[in-house]
NULUMKOL-476212 format. One line per 3 residues: number of its first residue (from 1); their letters; for each residue x, y, z of N, C-alpha, C. Coordinates in steps of 0.02 Angstrom, whole numbers, plus 32768, in hexadecimal, padded with zeros to 4 digits. Layout:
N
NUM> a> X:Y:Z:X:Y:Z:X:Y:Z  ...
This chain:
224
1> xxx> 6C42:DE0F:95E7:6C00:DE2F:95DB:6BF4:DE5F:9614  6BDB:DE9B:9602:6BD1:DECF:9635:6B97:DEBE:9661  6B96:DEDC:969C:6B5F:DED2:96CC:6B1E:DEEB:96B0
4> xxx> 6B20:DF20:9687:6AE4:DF3D:9669:6AC5:DF0D:9638  6AF1:DEE9:9611:6AD7:DEBA:95DF:6AB7:DE7F:9601  6AD8:DE67:9639:6AB9:DE31:965E:6A75:DE44:9678
7> xxx> 6A70:DE81:9691:6A2F:DE98:96AB:69FB:DE9C:9674  6A10:DEB4:9638:69E1:DEB8:9600:69CA:DE73:95EC  69F7:DE42:95EA:69E5:DDFE:95D8:69B6:DDE0:960C
10> xxx> 69C4:DDED:9648:6998:DDD4:967F:6953:DDF1:9679  6950:DE31:966B:690F:DE52:9663:68E8:DE34:9629  690B:DE25:95F3:68E9:DE07:95B8:68CF:DDC2:95C7
13> xxx> 68F9:DD9C:95EB:68E2:DD59:95FE:68A6:DD5C:962B  68A8:DD8A:9659:686E:DD92:9687:6830:DDA4:9661  6837:DDD0:962F:67FD:DDE5:9607:67E1:DDA9:95E1
16> xxx> 680F:DD7F:95C5:67F6:DD45:95A0:67D2:DD14:95CF  67ED:DD0A:960A:67CC:DCDE:963B:6787:DCF7:964E  6782:DD39:9656:6742:DD57:9667:6710:DD4C:962E
19> xxx> 672A:DD54:95EF:66FE:DD4B:95B5:66E5:DD02:95B2  6714:DCD3:95BE:6702:DC8C:95BC:66CD:DC7C:95F2  66DA:DC94:962F:66AB:DC88:9665:6667:DCA6:9656
22> xxx> 6668:DCE3:963B:6629:DD05:962A:6602:DCDD:95F6  6627:DCC2:95C4:6606:DC9A:9590:65E9:DC5A:95AD  660F:DC3A:95DA:65F7:DBFC:95F9:65B8:DC0A:9624
25> xxx> 65BA:DC41:9649:6580:DC54:9671:6544:DC62:9644  6550:DC83:960D:651A:DC93:95DF:64FC:DC53:95C1  6529:DC24:95AE:6512:DBE4:9591:64E9:DBBD:95C5
28> xxx> 6501:DBBB:9603:64DD:DB97:9638:6499:DBB7:9645  6498:DBF9:9645:6458:DC1C:9650:6428:DC0E:9616  6442:DC0C:95D9:6417:DBFF:95A0:63FC:DBB8:95A2
31> xxx> 6427:DB88:95B8:6411:DB43:95BD:63DA:DB3C:95F3  63E3:DB5E:962B:63B0:DB5C:9660:636E:DB7A:9648  6374:DBB2:9623:6338:DBD2:9609:6314:DBA4:95D8
34> xxx> 633A:DB80:95AE:631C:DB52:957E:62F8:DB19:95A1  6317:DAFE:95D6:62F7:DAC9:95FC:62B7:DAE1:961E  62BA:DB1D:9639:627F:DB3A:965A:6246:DB43:9629
37> xxx> 6259:DB5A:95ED:6225:DB64:95B9:6207:DB22:95A4  6232:DAEE:959E:621A:DAAB:958B:61EB:DA8F:95BF  61FC:DA98:95FF:61D1:DA81:9636:618F:DAA6:9636
40> xxx> 6193:DAE7:9629:6156:DB0F:9626:6128:DAF8:95EE  6147:DAE6:95B5:611F:DACE:957D:60FD:DA8B:958D  6122:DA61:95B3:6105:DA20:95C6:60C9:DA2B:95F5
43> xxx> 60D3:DA58:9626:609F:DA63:9658:6064:DA8B:963E  6074:DABC:9614:6040:DAEA:95FE:602A:DADC:95B6  6055:DABD:958E:6045:DAB3:9548:6050:DAF2:9520
46> xxx> 6059:DAEA:94E1:6065:DB24:94B6:602B:DB55:94B7  5FEE:DB3A:94C2:5FB3:DB66:94C2:5F9D:DB77:950A  5FC8:DB65:953B:5FB8:DB77:957F:5F87:DB49:95A2
49> xxx> 5F75:DB10:9584:5F42:DAE3:95A1:5F5D:DA9D:95AD  5FA0:DA94:95AD:5FBD:DA52:95B6:5FAB:DA31:95F7  5FB0:DA57:962F:5F9F:DA3B:966F:5F55:DA29:9673
52> xxx> 5F2A:DA54:9656:5EE3:DA44:9655:5ED5:DA05:962D  5EF9:D9FD:95F5:5EF1:D9C1:95CD:5F07:D983:95F3  5F3F:D98A:9618:5F59:D953:9640:5F26:D93F:9675
55> xxx> 5F0B:D970:9699:5ED9:D962:96CD:5E99:D945:96AF  5E86:D95D:9675:5E49:D943:9655:5E52:D8FA:9641  5E8D:D8EA:9627:5E9B:D8A4:9613:5E98:D876:964F
58> xxx> 5EB4:D88C:9688:5EB2:D864:96C5:5E6A:D85B:96DD  5E44:D891:96DD:5DFE:D88E:96F3:5DD6:D860:96C6  5DE4:D862:9685:5DC1:D837:9656:5DD2:D7EE:9663
61> xxx> 5E12:D7DF:9671:5E27:D79A:967E:5E06:D780:96BE  5E03:D7AA:96F2:5DE4:D796:9731:5D9A:D78A:9728  5D78:D7B5:9702:5D31:D7AD:96F5:5D22:D76C:96D0
64> xxx> 5D4A:D75D:969E:5D41:D720:9678:5D4B:D6E3:96A5  5D7D:D6E6:96D0:5D8A:D6AF:96FE:5D4F:D6A4:972E  5D33:D6DA:9747:5CFA:D6D5:9774:5CBD:D6B8:9751
67> xxx> 5CB2:D6CC:9713:5C7A:D6B1:96EC:5C83:D666:96E1  5CC0:D651:96D2:5CCD:D609:96C7:5CC0:D5E3:9707  5CD8:D5FD:9740:5CCD:D5DC:9781:5C82:D5D7:978F
70> xxx> 5C5D:D60D:9782:5C15:D60E:978D:5BF2:D5DA:9763  5C06:D5D5:9723:5BE7:D5A4:96F7:5BF6:D55C:970E  5C34:D551:9724:5C46:D50F:973D:5C1D:D4FD:977A
73> xxx> 5C18:D52D:97A9:5BF2:D51F:97E7:5BA8:D518:97DA  5B8F:D535:97A4:5B47:D531:9794:5B36:D4F1:9770  5B5F:D4DE:973F:5B4C:D4A6:9713:5B73:D466:971E
76> xxx> 5BAD:D469:973E:5BD7:D42D:9745:5BDF:D416:978D  5BE2:D443:97BB:5BEA:D430:9801:5BCF:D467:982F  5BC3:D453:986E:5BAA:D482:989F:5BCA:D474:98E2
79> xxx> 5BC3:D4A4:990F:5BDC:D49B:9954:5BA0:D492:9982  5BA7:D463:99B1:5B74:D459:99E4:5B96:D450:9A28  5B70:D45D:9A5D:5B89:D453:9AA1:5B61:D41D:9AC3
82> xxx> 5B83:D3ED:9AE0:5B62:D3B6:9B04:5B41:D3D1:9B43  5B03:D3BE:9B4D:5ADE:D3D3:9B89:5AC7:D395:9BAE  5AEA:D385:9BE4:5AD7:D34A:9C0B:5B0D:D315:9C0C
85> xxx> 5AFC:D2DD:9C2C:5B2D:D2A8:9C37:5B1A:D266:9C16  5AEA:D267:9BE9:5AD1:D228:9BCC:5B04:D204:9BA0  5B39:D228:9B8B:5B6C:D209:9B61:5BAE:D1FD:9B86
88> xxx> 5BAC:D204:9BC8:5BE8:D1F2:9BEF:5BF9:D1A8:9BE4  5C38:D193:9BE1:5C72:D1BD:9BEA:5C8E:D1D5:9BA7  5C6D:D1C6:9B71:5C86:D1DA:9B2F:5C86:D226:9B29
91> xxx> 5C4F:D245:9B3C:5C49:D28E:9B3B:5C36:D2A6:9B80  5C4B:D2E4:9B8F:5C3D:D302:9BCF:5C0F:D33F:9BC6  5BED:D350:9BFC:5BC3:D38C:9BFB:5BED:D3C9:9BE8
94> xxx> 5BD4:D3F1:9BBB:5BF4:D42F:9BA2:5C2B:D423:9B6F  5C37:D3E5:9B5C:5C65:D3DA:9B23:5C4A:D3FE:9AE6  5C77:D41D:9AC0:5C62:D43D:9A82:5C79:D412:9A48
97> xxx> 5C49:D402:9A1C:5C56:D3D2:99E6:5C4E:D3F3:99A1  5C75:D3D9:9972:5C6B:D3E9:992C:5C47:D3AE:990C  5C0E:D3BC:98EC:5BE8:D385:98CF:5BE6:D38B:9882
100> xxx> 5BEB:D352:9862:5BE9:D34E:9819:5BA0:D34B:9803  5B8D:D377:97D6:5B47:D37B:97C1:5B3B:D36D:9778  5B6C:D37A:974D:5B61:D377:9705:5B5A:D32F:96ED
103> xxx> 5B21:D31F:96CE:5B14:D2DE:96B0:5B1F:D2A5:96E2  5B0E:D2B1:9721:5B1C:D27E:9753:5AE6:D248:9753  5AFC:D209:9755:5AD0:D1D0:975C:5AE4:D1A9:979B
106> xxx> 5AB7:D1A0:97CC:5ACA:D180:980B:5AE1:D138:9802  5B14:D127:9829:5B30:D0E3:982A:5B32:D0CB:9872  5B32:D089:987B:5B37:D06C:98BD:5B75:D086:98E1
109> xxx> 5B6E:D099:991F:5BA6:D0B0:9947:5BB3:D0FB:9944  5B94:D11E:9914:5B9D:D166:990F:5B7E:D189:994B  5B9F:D1BE:9961:5B81:D1EA:9993:5B5F:D223:996E
112> xxx> 5B1E:D228:9977:5AF7:D258:9950:5AD8:D28D:997C  5AC6:D2C4:995C:5AA0:D2F9:997C:5A5E:D2FF:9957  5A27:D2F8:997B:59E4:D2FD:995D:59BF:D339:997B
115> xxx> 5990:D353:9955:596D:D390:996B:5941:D386:99A7  5922:D349:99AD:58F4:D33D:99E4:58DF:D2F3:99E3  58BB:D2E0:9A19:589D:D29E:9A1A:5853:D2A3:9A0D
118> xxx> 5830:D26B:9A14:57E8:D26A:9A05:57C3:D29C:9A32  57CF:D298:9A73:57B1:D2C7:9AA2:57E6:D2EA:9ACC  581C:D2F9:9AAC:5854:D31A:9ACE:586C:D352:9AA0
121> xxx> 5864:D392:9AB3:586E:D3CA:9A84:58B6:D3DF:9A79  58E4:D3C9:9AA3:5928:D3E2:9A9F:5955:D3B5:9A74  598C:D3D1:9A5A:59BC:D3A8:9A34:59DA:D371:9A60
124> xxx> 59E9:D338:9A42:5A05:D2FF:9A67:5A43:D2E6:9A44  5A73:D2CC:9A6D:5AB0:D2AF:9A53:5AB1:D266:9A69  5AB1:D237:9A39:5AAE:D1F0:9A48:5AD9:D1C9:9A17
127> xxx> 5AE0:D188:9A25:5B06:D15C:99F8:5AD5:D12F:99D1  5ADE:D12A:9990:5AB4:D100:9966:5AC3:D0B7:9976  5A8E:D092:9986:5A95:D04A:9995:5A7D:D01F:995B
130> xxx> 5A48:D035:993A:5A2E:D00F:9901:5A0F:D03F:98CF  5A15:D02F:9890:59FA:D058:985A:59C3:D031:9835  59A5:D052:9804:596C:D035:97E0:597E:CFF1:97C3
133> xxx> 594F:CFC1:97CD:5958:CF7E:97B2:597B:CF4E:97E1  5998:CF67:9818:59B9:CF3B:9847:5989:CF21:987C  5995:CEE4:9891:596C:CEC6:98C7:598C:CED8:990A
136> xxx> 5963:CEEE:9939:597D:CF04:9979:5956:CEE3:99B2  597C:CECB:99E3:595E:CEB2:9A21:5988:CECA:9A5C  5967:CED9:9A93:598A:CEE9:9AD1:5973:CEB8:9B06
139> xxx> 59A0:CE92:9B22:5991:CE64:9B58:599D:CE89:9B99  5966:CE9F:9BB7:596C:CEC7:9BF4:597E:CE9C:9C31  597C:CE5B:9C2A:5991:CE2F:9C61:59DD:CE28:9C62
142> xxx> 59FA:CE23:9C27:5A44:CE1B:9C23:5A67:CE5C:9C0E  5A3E:CE91:9BFF:5A57:CED3:9BEB:5A7C:CED0:9BA9  5A6B:CEA0:9B7F:5A8C:CE98:9B3F:5A65:CEBB:9B07
145> xxx> 5A89:CED7:9AD8:5A6C:CEF6:9A9D:5A7E:CEC9:9A62  5A4B:CEB3:9A3D:5A55:CE82:9A08:5A3E:CEA1:99C5  5A6C:CEA6:9996:5A5C:CEC2:9954:5A6A:CE8D:991F
148> xxx> 5A37:CE7F:98F8:5A3C:CE4B:98C3:5A57:CE09:98E0  5A3E:CDF9:991B:5A4E:CDB8:993A:5A91:CDB6:995E  5AB7:CDED:9960:5AF8:CDED:9981:5AF8:CE1D:99BC
151> xxx> 5B12:CE04:99F4:5B18:CE2E:9A30:5B4F:CE62:9A25  5B3E:CEA1:9A2E:5B70:CED6:9A25:5BA2:CED6:9A5E  5BE1:CEDF:9A4D:5C15:CEE9:9A7F:5C1C:CF35:9A88
154> xxx> 5BFF:CF4F:9ABD:5BFF:CF97:9AC9:5C2C:CFAC:9B03  5C57:CF7F:9B16:5C81:CF8B:9B51:5CB0:CFC7:9B48  5CBE:CFD9:9B0A:5CED:D00F:9AFE:5CD0:D054:9B0C
157> xxx> 5C8D:D059:9B0E:5C71:D09C:9B14:5C3A:D0A4:9B47  5C16:D070:9B5B:5BDE:D07B:9B89:5BF4:D076:9BD2  5BCD:D097:9BFC:5BD2:D08E:9C44:5B8D:D07B:9C5E
160> xxx> 5B8B:D051:9C91:5B4A:D03C:9CAB:5B2C:D004:9C81  5AEF:CFF0:9C95:5ACC:CFB9:9C74:5A94:CFD4:9C48  5A85:CFB0:9C13:5A50:CFC5:9BE5:5A0D:CFAF:9C04
163> xxx> 59F1:CFDC:9C2D:59B4:CFCD:9C53:5976:CFE5:9C2E  593D:CFCC:9C44:58FE:CFE3:9C27:58EC:D026:9C47  58D6:D055:9C1E:58C4:D097:9C38:5879:D09B:9C46
166> xxx> 5867:D0CD:9C6D:5820:D0DB:9C79:57FF:D0ED:9C36  57C1:D0D8:9C2D:579D:D0E4:9BEE:57C5:D0C8:9BB3  57D4:D087:9BB5:5800:D069:9B82:57E0:D068:9B3D
169> xxx> 580B:D06D:9B0B:57F4:D069:9AC5:57EA:D01F:9AB4  57B4:D012:9A90:57A9:CFD0:9A74:57D4:CFCA:9A35  5810:CFB0:9A3E:5842:CFB0:9A07:582B:CF82:99CF
172> xxx> 5827:CF9C:9992:5814:CF71:9959:584A:CF3D:994B  5835:CF05:9931:5865:CECF:9923:5899:CEE6:98F0  5883:CF0D:98BE:58B0:CF28:988B:58A9:CF74:988C
175> xxx> 58E0:CF97:988D:58DE:CFE1:988C:58C3:CFF7:9848  588D:D01E:9848:586D:D032:9809:5898:D063:97E0  588A:D067:97A1:58AD:D094:9774:58A6:D0DD:978C
178> xxx> 58DE:D101:9789:58DD:D147:979C:58E6:D155:97E6  58F7:D120:980D:58FF:D129:9856:593F:D107:986E  5956:D11D:98A9:598D:D0FB:98CC:5979:D0F2:9915
181> xxx> 5998:D0C2:9934:5991:D0B7:997C:59D2:D0CD:999C  59CF:D0F9:99CE:5A0C:D115:99EB:5A07:D115:9A37  5A41:D10C:9A57:5A44:D10D:9AA0:5A81:D135:9AB6
184> xxx> 5A7E:D14E:9AF4:5AB7:D16F:9B12:5AE8:D13C:9B2D  5B27:D14E:9B31:5B5A:D120:9B4B:5B53:D116:9B96  5B37:D146:9BB8:5B29:D140:9C00:5AE5:D11E:9C07
187> xxx> 5AE4:D0DC:9C03:5AA6:D0B7:9BFA:5A75:D0BD:9C34  5A8D:D0CB:9C6F:5A60:D0D2:9CA8:5A4E:D11C:9CB5  5A69:D149:9C8B:5A5B:D190:9C94:5A4B:D1B2:9C53
190> xxx> 5A2A:D18F:9C25:5A1B:D1AB:9BE3:59D2:D1A1:9BD1  59B2:D1D7:9BBC:5970:D1D3:9B9F:5979:D1CD:9B54  5966:D195:9B37:5976:D188:9AF1:593F:D15E:9AD0
193> xxx> 5950:D13D:9A9A:591E:D118:9A73:58FE:D0DF:9A99  5918:D0CC:9AD1:58F7:D09A:9AFB:58B6:D0B4:9B18  58B0:D0F6:9B1C:5874:D116:9B37:5847:D12F:9AFF
196> xxx> 5806:D128:9B09:57D6:D142:9AD8:57DA:D18E:9AD4  57F7:D1AF:9B06:57FD:D1F7:9B04:582E:D20E:9ACE  5860:D1E5:9AC1:588F:D1F2:9A8B:587D:D1C8:9A4E
199> xxx> 5877:D188:9A56:5862:D15B:9A21:5896:D155:99E9  5881:D136:99B3:58AC:D132:9978:58B8:D178:995D  58F3:D184:9945:5905:D1C8:992E:5901:D1CB:98E2
202> xxx> 58D5:D1F6:98C6:58D3:D1FD:987D:5915:D218:9863  592C:D1FC:982C:596B:D213:980E:5968:D25D:97FD  592D:D273:97E9:5925:D2BA:97D6:592F:D2E9:9812
205> xxx> 592B:D2CE:984F:5936:D2F7:988B:597E:D2F7:98A3  59A8:D2D0:9881:59EE:D2CC:9894:5A14:D307:9875  5A34:D32E:989F:5A5A:D368:9887:5A9C:D351:9869
208> xxx> 5ABD:D322:9889:5AFD:D30A:986F:5B20:D2DC:98A0  5B5D:D2CA:988E:5B87:D29C:98B4:5BBE:D2C3:98D8  5BC6:D2B5:9919:5BFD:D2D4:993F:5C3F:D2B6:9929
211> xxx> 5C6D:D2E0:9912:5CAC:D2C7:98F7:5CE9:D2E1:991E  5CE2:D31A:9940:5D1C:D338:995F:5D08:D35E:999E  5D2F:D355:99D3:5D25:D37C:9A10:5D52:D3B9:9A0D
214> xxx> 5D34:D3F4:9A10:5D5A:D433:9A0C:5D70:D44A:9A51  5D43:D447:9A81:5D51:D45B:9AC6:5D36:D426:9AF5  5D54:D41D:9B2F:5D8E:D441:9B4A:5DCE:D42E:9B27
217> xxx> 5E00:D45A:9B2E:5E3F:D451:9B09:5E61:D410:9B19  5E5D:D3FA:9B58:5E81:D3BD:9B6B:5E61:D37F:9B4D  5E23:D384:9B34:5E01:D34B:9B15:5DF9:D353:9ACA
220> xxx> 5E1C:D384:9AAD:5E17:D392:9A66:5E28:D354:9A3D  5DFD:D344:9A0C:5E0C:D30C:99E1:5DCE:D2EB:99C5  5DD8:D2B3:99A2:5DA0:D28F:9982:5D71:D272:99B6
223> xx> 5D32:D26C:99A1:5CFF:D24E:99CC:5CF0:D208:99B2  5CF0:D1D6:99DD:5CE2:D191:99CA:5CA8:D176:99F2
C-alpha cells in the first residue's frame, strides 16, 4: 500500500473520530441543558411561580403549627415560673413549669397553681393535702397531718416541720365542697392554707396542675 493511501486512510479515521467526539460532546451538552431546564422548572414552575408556591406552602405550614401551639397553650396547658422558696426542695425559685389546665380536677398530692389566696393577690404554687369531703386535722404539737384519720407520710417531699403560722386558719373538720386545702413543701417557709391570709383554695381559682419542669435544663422532667 502506498504512503499516500495510508495517509488518506489516516485522515479519514481522524475525521470519523472527530465526528464521534463532536456528537458525544453535543449529546452531553444537550443532556446538561435538559437537566438545567428540569431544575429551572422545579424551582420556578411552568408558570414562573414554583418557588413562590414552595415558600407559601412552608409559610402556611408554619402558621398552622403556631396556631396549634397557641391553642394548646391557651386551652390545654400553660407555662408558669415559680416565685419563691415555699415549694423547696421539690421546686426551686425561677423553675419554669408546664401546667395541665384542661378539665383538671384536683387530687390529693397534686402540685397546683392558683390565682390568689383569700387576702393574697399573687399566684401561688402549693401541694393539695385534702379535697372536698375529706376530714383534715393538723397536730401542731407532733407536726403531723391527718387526713381521714390517717397520718400522712410526707417524708418524700417536705422539709421542715408543719408548724402553726401567724394568723392561723380555723381549719374546718371536713373540707367543704368546691375547696381544697394546700400547703407548700417547705413547711417552715410557706404561706399557705394554714394561714387565714391564704385559707382554703376555691377550685375555681385553680389554674391547673404542675406536670413538667421545663427549665432549668438540668432539672427537666416530671413534677411530683
